[in-house]
DSSP file (Angstrom, degrees, kcal/mol; ACC not computed):
  #  RESIDUE AA STRUCTURE BP1 BP2  ACC     N-H-->O    O-->H-N    N-H-->O    O-->H-N    TCO  KAPPA ALPHA  PHI   PSI    X-CA   Y-CA   Z-CA
    1    1 A M     >        0   0    0      0, 0.0     4,-2.0     0, 0.0     5,-0.2   0.000 360.0 360.0 360.0 -36.2 -100.0  -59.0 -128.8
    2    2 A E  H  >  +     0   0    0      1,-0.2     4,-1.8     2,-0.2     5,-0.1   0.865 360.0  50.1 -66.6 -35.7  -99.3  -61.8 -126.3
    3    3 A T  H  > S+     0   0    0      2,-0.2     4,-2.8     1,-0.2    -1,-0.2   0.844 106.4  57.1 -70.5 -32.7  -95.7  -61.9 -127.3
    4    4 A F  H  > S+     0   0    0      2,-0.2     4,-2.7     1,-0.2    -2,-0.2   0.937 109.6  43.5 -63.0 -45.9  -95.4  -58.1 -126.8
    5    5 A F  H  X S+     0   0    0     -4,-2.0     4,-2.2     2,-0.2    -1,-0.2   0.849 113.3  52.6 -68.9 -33.1  -96.6  -58.4 -123.2
    6    6 A G  H  X S+     0   0    0     -4,-1.8     4,-1.9     2,-0.2    -2,-0.2   0.922 112.6  44.4 -65.0 -44.4  -94.3  -61.4 -122.7
    7    7 A L  H  X S+     0   0    0     -4,-2.8     4,-2.5     2,-0.2    -2,-0.2   0.897 112.9  51.8 -65.9 -41.8  -91.3  -59.5 -124.0
    8    8 A L  H  X S+     0   0    0     -4,-2.7     4,-2.5     1,-0.2    -2,-0.2   0.886 108.7  51.6 -62.4 -39.4  -92.4  -56.4 -121.9
    9    9 A G  H  X S+     0   0    0     -4,-2.2     4,-2.2     2,-0.2    -1,-0.2   0.900 110.0  48.5 -64.0 -41.5  -92.6  -58.6 -118.8
   10   10 A I  H  X S+     0   0    0     -4,-1.9     4,-2.6     2,-0.2    -2,-0.2   0.922 111.9  49.2 -65.1 -43.9  -89.1  -60.0 -119.4
   11   11 A V  H  X S+     0   0    0     -4,-2.5     4,-2.7     1,-0.2    -2,-0.2   0.917 112.2  48.3 -61.8 -43.4  -87.7  -56.5 -120.0
   12   12 A M  H  X S+     0   0    0     -4,-2.5     4,-2.5     2,-0.2    -1,-0.2   0.875 110.9  51.2 -65.5 -37.2  -89.4  -55.3 -116.8
   13   13 A L  H  X S+     0   0    0     -4,-2.2     4,-2.3     2,-0.2    -2,-0.2   0.931 112.3  45.5 -64.5 -46.1  -88.0  -58.3 -114.8
   14   14 A V  H  X S+     0   0    0     -4,-2.6     4,-2.5     1,-0.2    -2,-0.2   0.924 113.2  50.8 -62.7 -43.7  -84.5  -57.6 -116.0
   15   15 A F  H  X S+     0   0    0     -4,-2.7     4,-2.0     1,-0.2    -2,-0.2   0.901 110.3  49.7 -60.7 -42.2  -84.9  -53.9 -115.3
   16   16 A G  H  X S+     0   0    0     -4,-2.5     4,-1.9     2,-0.2    -1,-0.2   0.902 110.7  49.0 -63.7 -42.4  -86.1  -54.7 -111.8
   17   17 A I  H  X S+     0   0    0     -4,-2.3     4,-2.4     1,-0.2    -2,-0.2   0.912 110.7  50.7 -64.5 -41.9  -83.2  -57.0 -111.1
   18   18 A L  H  X S+     0   0    0     -4,-2.5     4,-2.6     1,-0.2    -1,-0.2   0.867 107.6  53.8 -64.3 -35.3  -80.7  -54.4 -112.3
   19   19 A Q  H  X S+     0   0    0     -4,-2.0     4,-2.2     2,-0.2    -1,-0.2   0.903 109.0  48.4 -64.0 -40.9  -82.3  -51.8 -110.0
   20   20 A I  H  X S+     0   0    0     -4,-1.9     4,-1.9     2,-0.2    -2,-0.2   0.916 111.9  49.0 -65.2 -43.3  -81.8  -54.1 -107.0
   21   21 A I  H  X S+     0   0    0     -4,-2.4     4,-2.1     1,-0.2    -2,-0.2   0.922 111.1  50.6 -61.3 -44.2  -78.2  -54.7 -108.0
   22   22 A L  H  X S+     0   0    0     -4,-2.6     4,-2.5     1,-0.2     5,-0.2   0.895 106.6  55.4 -61.6 -40.7  -77.7  -51.0 -108.4
   23   23 A F  H  X S+     0   0    0     -4,-2.2     4,-2.2     1,-0.2    -1,-0.2   0.934 110.5  44.0 -57.7 -48.0  -79.2  -50.3 -105.0
   24   24 A F  H  X S+     0   0    0     -4,-1.9     4,-2.3     1,-0.2    -1,-0.2   0.843 111.7  53.7 -70.0 -32.5  -76.7  -52.7 -103.3
   25   25 A K  H  X S+     0   0    0     -4,-2.1     4,-2.2     2,-0.2    -1,-0.2   0.914 110.5  46.4 -66.0 -42.2  -73.8  -51.3 -105.3
   26   26 A V  H  X S+     0   0    0     -4,-2.5     4,-2.0     2,-0.2    -2,-0.2   0.900 111.6  52.1 -66.2 -40.1  -74.6  -47.8 -104.2
   27   27 A W  H  X S+     0   0    0     -4,-2.2     4,-1.5    -5,-0.2    -2,-0.2   0.931 111.6  46.0 -60.5 -46.5  -75.0  -48.9 -100.6
   28   28 A R  H  X S+     0   0    0     -4,-2.3     4,-2.0     1,-0.2    -1,-0.2   0.874 109.4  56.0 -63.8 -37.9  -71.6  -50.6 -100.7
   29   29 A M  H  X S+     0   0    0     -4,-2.2     4,-2.0     1,-0.2    -1,-0.2   0.876 103.4  53.6 -64.2 -38.0  -70.1  -47.6 -102.3
   30   30 A T  H  X S+     0   0    0     -4,-2.0     4,-1.5     1,-0.2    -1,-0.2   0.879 107.9  50.8 -65.8 -35.7  -71.2  -45.3  -99.4
   31   31 A N  H  X S+     0   0    0     -4,-1.5     4,-1.6     1,-0.2    -1,-0.2   0.899 108.6  52.1 -65.2 -39.9  -69.6  -47.7  -97.0
   32   32 A D  H  X S+     0   0    0     -4,-2.0     4,-2.6     1,-0.2    -2,-0.2   0.873 104.9  56.2 -63.1 -37.1  -66.4  -47.4  -99.0
   33   33 A I  H  X S+     0   0    0     -4,-2.0     4,-2.9     1,-0.2    -1,-0.2   0.893 104.9  52.0 -63.2 -39.4  -66.5  -43.6  -98.9
   34   34 A H  H  X S+     0   0    0     -4,-1.5     4,-2.0     2,-0.2    -1,-0.2   0.893 111.0  47.7 -63.9 -38.7  -66.6  -43.7  -95.1
   35   35 A I  H  X S+     0   0    0     -4,-1.6     4,-1.8     2,-0.2    -2,-0.2   0.917 113.1  47.9 -67.3 -42.9  -63.5  -45.9  -95.1
   36   36 A I  H  X S+     0   0    0     -4,-2.6     4,-2.7     1,-0.2     5,-0.2   0.908 110.0  53.0 -63.9 -42.1  -61.7  -43.6  -97.6
   37   37 A K  H  X S+     0   0    0     -4,-2.9     4,-2.9     1,-0.2    -1,-0.2   0.907 108.8  49.0 -60.9 -42.1  -62.7  -40.6  -95.5
   38   38 A K  H  < S+     0   0    0     -4,-2.0    -1,-0.2     1,-0.2    -2,-0.2   0.860 112.6  49.1 -65.5 -34.1  -61.2  -42.1  -92.4
   39   39 A H  H  < S+     0   0    0     -4,-1.8    -2,-0.2     1,-0.1    -1,-0.2   0.897 115.7  41.8 -71.8 -40.0  -58.0  -42.9  -94.3
   40   40 A I  H  < S+     0   0    0     -4,-2.7    -2,-0.2     1,-0.3    -3,-0.2   0.926 131.5  23.7 -73.7 -45.4  -57.7  -39.4  -95.8
   41   41 A H  S  < S-     0   0    0     -4,-2.9    -1,-0.3    -5,-0.2    -2,-0.1  -0.768  87.9-159.9-122.2  85.5  -58.6  -37.6  -92.6
   42   42 A P        -     0   0    0      0, 0.0    -3,-0.1     0, 0.0     2,-0.1  -0.231  13.3-122.7 -68.0 154.2  -57.9  -39.9  -89.7
   43   43 A D    >>  -     0   0    0     -5,-0.1     4,-1.3     1,-0.1     3,-0.7  -0.301  32.4 -95.2 -87.4 176.9  -59.5  -39.4  -86.3
   44   44 A K  H 3> S+     0   0    0      1,-0.3     4,-2.4     2,-0.2     5,-0.2   0.789 122.0  64.3 -66.4 -27.0  -57.7  -38.9  -83.1
   45   45 A N  H 3> S+     0   0    0      1,-0.2     4,-2.4     2,-0.2    -1,-0.3   0.877  99.7  54.0 -62.6 -35.6  -57.9  -42.6  -82.3
   46   46 A Y  H <> S+     0   0    0     -3,-0.7     4,-2.4     2,-0.2    -1,-0.2   0.922 108.2  49.2 -62.1 -44.0  -55.7  -43.2  -85.3
   47   47 A A  H  X S+     0   0    0     -4,-1.3     4,-2.3     1,-0.2    -2,-0.2   0.907 110.4  50.2 -63.1 -41.6  -53.1  -40.8  -83.9
   48   48 A I  H  X S+     0   0    0     -4,-2.4     4,-2.5     2,-0.2    -1,-0.2   0.909 110.1  50.5 -64.1 -41.4  -53.3  -42.6  -80.5
   49   49 A R  H  X S+     0   0    0     -4,-2.4     4,-1.7     1,-0.2    -2,-0.2   0.926 111.5  48.1 -60.5 -44.1  -52.8  -46.0  -82.1
   50   50 A E  H  <>S+     0   0    0     -4,-2.4     5,-2.4     2,-0.2     4,-0.2   0.863 110.6  51.4 -67.4 -34.7  -49.8  -44.7  -84.1
   51   51 A I  H ><5S+     0   0    0     -4,-2.3     3,-1.4     1,-0.2    -1,-0.2   0.933 110.9  48.2 -64.3 -44.9  -48.3  -43.1  -80.9
   52   52 A N  H 3<5S+     0   0    0     -4,-2.5    -2,-0.2     1,-0.3    -1,-0.2   0.780 109.0  53.6 -67.7 -26.2  -48.7  -46.4  -79.1
   53   53 A K  T 3<5S-     0   0    0     -4,-1.7    -1,-0.3    -5,-0.2    -2,-0.2   0.463 111.2-124.3 -83.7  -0.8  -47.1  -48.3  -82.0
   54   54 A N  T < 5 -     0   0    0     -3,-1.4    -3,-0.2    -4,-0.2    -2,-0.1   0.905  35.9-168.1  56.6  44.4  -44.1  -45.9  -81.8
   55   55 A N    > < -     0   0    0     -5,-2.4     3,-1.6     1,-0.2    -1,-0.2  -0.468  19.2-143.9 -62.7 125.2  -44.5  -44.9  -85.4
   56   56 A P  T 3  S+     0   0    0      0, 0.0     3,-0.4     0, 0.0    -1,-0.2   0.698  99.0  55.7 -67.1 -16.2  -41.4  -42.9  -86.4
   57   57 A N  T 3> S+     0   0    0      1,-0.2     4,-2.1     2,-0.1     3,-0.4   0.162  71.1 112.6 -98.9  17.8  -43.6  -40.7  -88.6
   58   58 A I  H <> S+     0   0    0     -3,-1.6     4,-2.8     1,-0.2     5,-0.3   0.835  71.3  58.9 -63.6 -32.1  -45.9  -39.6  -85.8
   59   59 A E  H  > S+     0   0    0     -3,-0.4     4,-2.1     1,-0.2    -1,-0.2   0.919 109.1  44.1 -63.0 -41.8  -44.7  -36.0  -85.8
   60   60 A G  H  > S+     0   0    0     -3,-0.4     4,-2.5     2,-0.2    -2,-0.2   0.883 112.8  51.8 -68.2 -39.1  -45.7  -35.7  -89.5
   61   61 A I  H  X S+     0   0    0     -4,-2.1     4,-2.3     2,-0.2    -2,-0.2   0.943 112.7  44.5 -62.8 -48.5  -49.1  -37.4  -88.8
   62   62 A L  H  X S+     0   0    0     -4,-2.8     4,-2.7     1,-0.2     5,-0.2   0.897 112.9  51.6 -64.1 -40.6  -49.9  -35.1  -85.9
   63   63 A F  H  X S+     0   0    0     -4,-2.1     4,-2.8    -5,-0.3    -1,-0.2   0.932 111.2  47.5 -61.9 -45.6  -48.8  -32.0  -87.9
   64   64 A D  H  X S+     0   0    0     -4,-2.5     4,-2.4     2,-0.2    -2,-0.2   0.899 113.2  48.1 -63.3 -40.8  -51.0  -33.0  -90.9
   65   65 A M  H  X S+     0   0    0     -4,-2.3     4,-2.2     2,-0.2    -1,-0.2   0.921 113.6  46.8 -65.8 -43.2  -54.0  -33.7  -88.6
   66   66 A L  H  X S+     0   0    0     -4,-2.7     4,-2.5     2,-0.2     5,-0.2   0.908 111.6  51.9 -64.5 -42.2  -53.5  -30.4  -86.8
   67   67 A Y  H  X S+     0   0    0     -4,-2.8     4,-2.8    -5,-0.2     5,-0.2   0.930 109.9  49.1 -58.9 -46.5  -53.1  -28.5  -90.1
   68   68 A E  H  X S+     0   0    0     -4,-2.4     4,-2.2     1,-0.2    -1,-0.2   0.909 112.8  46.5 -62.1 -42.9  -56.3  -30.0  -91.5
   69   69 A D  H  X S+     0   0    0     -4,-2.2     4,-1.9     2,-0.2    -1,-0.2   0.885 114.0  47.6 -69.0 -37.7  -58.3  -29.1  -88.4
   70   70 A M  H  X S+     0   0    0     -4,-2.5     4,-2.1     2,-0.2    -2,-0.2   0.912 111.7  50.8 -66.6 -41.5  -56.9  -25.6  -88.2
   71   71 A D  H  X S+     0   0    0     -4,-2.8     4,-2.9    -5,-0.2    -2,-0.2   0.897 109.2  51.2 -62.3 -40.0  -57.6  -25.1  -91.9
   72   72 A K  H  X S+     0   0    0     -4,-2.2     4,-2.4     1,-0.2     6,-0.2   0.889 108.2  51.9 -63.8 -39.1  -61.2  -26.3  -91.4
   73   73 A A  H  X>S+     0   0    0     -4,-1.9     5,-1.2     2,-0.2     6,-1.1   0.880 112.4  46.3 -64.7 -37.3  -61.6  -23.8  -88.6
   74   74 A V  H ><5S+     0   0    0     -4,-2.1     3,-0.6     2,-0.2    -2,-0.2   0.944 114.1  46.5 -68.3 -47.9  -60.4  -21.0  -90.9
   75   75 A M  H 3<5S+     0   0    0     -4,-2.9    -2,-0.2     1,-0.2    -1,-0.2   0.841 112.6  49.7 -66.4 -33.9  -62.6  -22.1  -93.8
   76   76 A D  H 3<5S-     0   0    0     -4,-2.4    -1,-0.2    -5,-0.2    -2,-0.2   0.661 104.4-131.6 -78.6 -15.1  -65.7  -22.5  -91.6
   77   77 A G  T <<5 +     0   0    0     -4,-0.7    -3,-0.2    -3,-0.6    -4,-0.1   0.694  68.7 127.3  74.0  18.3  -65.0  -19.0  -90.1
   78   78 A R      < -     0   0    0     -5,-1.2    -4,-0.1    -6,-0.2    -5,-0.1   0.820  56.9-147.9 -78.5 -30.7  -65.5  -20.3  -86.6
   79   79 A G        +     0   0    0     -6,-1.1     2,-0.8     1,-0.1     3,-0.4   0.827  43.3 148.3  66.9  32.5  -62.2  -19.0  -85.2
   80   80 A E     >  +     0   0    0      1,-0.2     4,-2.1    -7,-0.1     5,-0.2  -0.300  14.1 136.2 -93.3  50.4  -61.8  -21.9  -82.8
   81   81 A Y  H  > S+     0   0    0     -2,-0.8     4,-2.6     1,-0.2    -1,-0.2   0.916  71.0  46.8 -66.6 -44.2  -58.0  -21.8  -83.0
   82   82 A E  H  > S+     0   0    0     -3,-0.4     4,-2.7     1,-0.2    -1,-0.2   0.887 110.9  53.6 -65.9 -37.8  -57.4  -22.2  -79.3
   83   83 A F  H  > S+     0   0    0      2,-0.2     4,-1.4     1,-0.2    -1,-0.2   0.919 110.6  46.4 -61.1 -44.4  -59.9  -25.0  -79.1
   84   84 A V  H  X S+     0   0    0     -4,-2.1     4,-1.2     2,-0.2     3,-0.3   0.930 112.7  49.9 -64.9 -45.4  -58.1  -26.9  -81.9
   85   85 A R  H >X S+     0   0    0     -4,-2.6     4,-1.7     1,-0.2     3,-0.6   0.921 109.2  51.4 -59.0 -44.1  -54.7  -26.3  -80.2
   86   86 A E  H 3< S+     0   0    0     -4,-2.7    -1,-0.2     1,-0.2    -2,-0.2   0.784 106.0  55.9 -67.4 -26.2  -56.0  -27.6  -76.9
   87   87 A N  H 3< S+     0   0    0     -4,-1.4     4,-0.3    -3,-0.3    -1,-0.2   0.810 113.6  40.2 -71.6 -29.0  -57.3  -30.8  -78.5
   88   88 A Y  H <X S+     0   0    0     -4,-1.2     4,-2.3    -3,-0.6     3,-0.3   0.675  94.1  80.1 -96.1 -19.3  -53.9  -31.6  -80.0
   89   89 A R  H  X S+     0   0    0     -4,-1.7     4,-2.6     1,-0.2     5,-0.2   0.921  92.8  50.6 -56.4 -46.6  -51.7  -30.6  -77.0
   90   90 A P  H  > S+     0   0    0      0, 0.0     4,-2.6     0, 0.0    -1,-0.2   0.867 109.6  51.8 -61.5 -33.2  -52.3  -33.9  -75.1
   91   91 A L  H  > S+     0   0    0     -4,-0.3     4,-2.0    -3,-0.3    -2,-0.2   0.923 111.1  46.4 -67.6 -43.4  -51.5  -35.9  -78.3
   92   92 A Y  H  X>S+     0   0    0     -4,-2.3     5,-2.6     2,-0.2     4,-0.8   0.905 113.8  49.3 -63.8 -40.2  -48.2  -34.1  -78.7
   93   93 A K  H ><5S+     0   0    0     -4,-2.6     3,-0.7    -5,-0.2    -2,-0.2   0.923 110.2  50.1 -64.7 -43.7  -47.4  -34.6  -75.0
   94   94 A K  H 3<5S+     0   0    0     -4,-2.6    -1,-0.2     1,-0.3    -2,-0.2   0.861 112.1  48.2 -62.0 -35.8  -48.3  -38.3  -75.2
   95   95 A A  H 3<5S-     0   0    0     -4,-2.0    -1,-0.3    -5,-0.2    -2,-0.2   0.611 111.9-122.2 -80.1 -12.0  -46.0  -38.6  -78.2
   96   96 A G  T <<5 +     0   0    0     -4,-0.8     2,-0.4    -3,-0.7    -3,-0.2   0.829  67.0 134.9  74.3  32.2  -43.2  -36.7  -76.5
   97   97 A I      < -     0   0    0     -5,-2.6    -1,-0.3    -6,-0.1     2,-0.3  -0.900  60.5-112.7-116.8 142.4  -43.0  -34.1  -79.2
   98   98 A V        -     0   0    0     -2,-0.4     3,-0.1    -3,-0.1    -5,-0.0  -0.542  39.3-107.7 -72.5 134.8  -42.9  -30.4  -78.8
   99   99 A F        -     0   0    0     -2,-0.3    -1,-0.1     1,-0.1     2,-0.1  -0.438  45.1 -99.1 -63.2 132.9  -46.0  -28.6  -80.0
  100  100 A P    >>  -     0   0    0      0, 0.0     3,-1.1     0, 0.0     4,-0.9  -0.323  22.9-146.5 -62.4 128.4  -45.2  -26.8  -83.3
  101  101 A A  H 3> S+     0   0    0      1,-0.2     4,-1.2     2,-0.2     3,-0.2   0.782  93.9  70.3 -64.6 -27.2  -44.5  -23.1  -82.7
  102  102 A V  H 34 S+     0   0    0      1,-0.2    -1,-0.2     2,-0.2     3,-0.1   0.833 102.2  44.1 -61.8 -30.9  -46.1  -22.2  -86.0
  103  103 A F  H X4 S+     0   0    0     -3,-1.1     3,-1.1     1,-0.2    -1,-0.2   0.718 101.6  68.2 -85.2 -21.9  -49.5  -23.1  -84.7
  104  104 A E  H 3< S+     0   0    0     -4,-0.9    -2,-0.2    -3,-0.2    -1,-0.2   0.854  99.9  49.6 -62.5 -34.6  -49.0  -21.3  -81.4
  105  105 A N  T 3< S+     0   0    0     -4,-1.2     2,-0.8    -3,-0.1    -1,-0.2   0.362  83.8 103.8 -91.3   5.6  -49.0  -17.9  -83.1
  106  106 A I    <   +     0   0    0     -3,-1.1     3,-0.1     1,-0.2    -3,-0.0  -0.797  27.4 140.7 -94.4 112.4  -52.2  -18.4  -85.1
  107  107 A N        +     0   0    0     -2,-0.8     2,-0.3     1,-0.2    -1,-0.2   0.340  64.9  27.0-128.6   0.9  -55.1  -16.5  -83.5
  108  108 A S  S  > S-     0   0    0      1,-0.1     4,-1.8   -27,-0.1    -1,-0.2  -0.961  83.4-100.5-154.7 169.0  -56.9  -15.2  -86.5
  109  109 A D  H  > S+     0   0    0     -2,-0.3     4,-2.5     1,-0.2     5,-0.2   0.880 121.1  55.3 -62.0 -38.0  -57.6  -15.9  -90.2
  110  110 A S  H  > S+     0   0    0      1,-0.2     4,-2.4     2,-0.2    -1,-0.2   0.872 105.1  52.7 -66.4 -35.4  -55.0  -13.3  -91.2
  111  111 A D  H  > S+     0   0    0      2,-0.2     4,-1.9     1,-0.2     5,-0.2   0.923 109.7  49.7 -61.7 -43.0  -52.3  -15.1  -89.1
  112  112 A W  H  X>S+     0   0    0     -4,-1.8     4,-2.9     1,-0.2     5,-0.5   0.936 112.4  46.2 -60.8 -48.0  -53.2  -18.3  -90.9
  113  113 A Y  I  X>S+     0   0    0     -4,-2.5     5,-2.3     1,-0.2     4,-1.4   0.866 110.9  52.8 -66.1 -36.0  -52.9  -16.8  -94.3
  114  114 A N  I  <5S+     0   0    0     -4,-2.4    -1,-0.2    -5,-0.2    -2,-0.2   0.863 117.9  36.6 -66.1 -35.1  -49.6  -15.1  -93.4
  115  115 A V  I  <5S+     0   0    0     -4,-1.9    -2,-0.2    -5,-0.2    -3,-0.2   0.919 132.9  18.7 -84.4 -46.3  -48.1  -18.3  -92.3
  116  116 A F  I  <5S+     0   0    0     -4,-2.9    -3,-0.2    -5,-0.2    -2,-0.1   0.642 126.6  39.9-107.5 -15.3  -49.5  -20.9  -94.7
  117  117 A V  I  <<       0   0    0     -4,-1.4    -3,-0.2    -5,-0.5    -4,-0.1   0.846 360.0 360.0-103.3 -42.8  -50.8  -19.1  -97.8
  118  118 A K      <       0   0    0     -5,-2.3    -4,-0.1     0, 0.0    -1,-0.1   0.491 360.0 360.0 -75.0 360.0  -48.3  -16.3  -98.5
């Protein structure tokens, strides 16, 4: 009986250590997700950095960011198309790029679907 409790104690100790290791691994993984999220959907500070670095692909970066934010506005059903456009106009101006006409004409969900889905 004494060996059973000794073995049970060792198993519980190993299990406890593994739980602690798992906790820190999950914690680290959540930090990695935040980094991945910023990389996949960069914030406006990223765009400003790329503009200041004179990135030759800044037009594509800004277009992709604007597309993602407009798509999010459509999917959320908020209809904040003008708000999204006004957030990106200063970035386009700072980069010296003409604001894309395709986004100028989007004022409803049906406009979005006609331009980008059909």
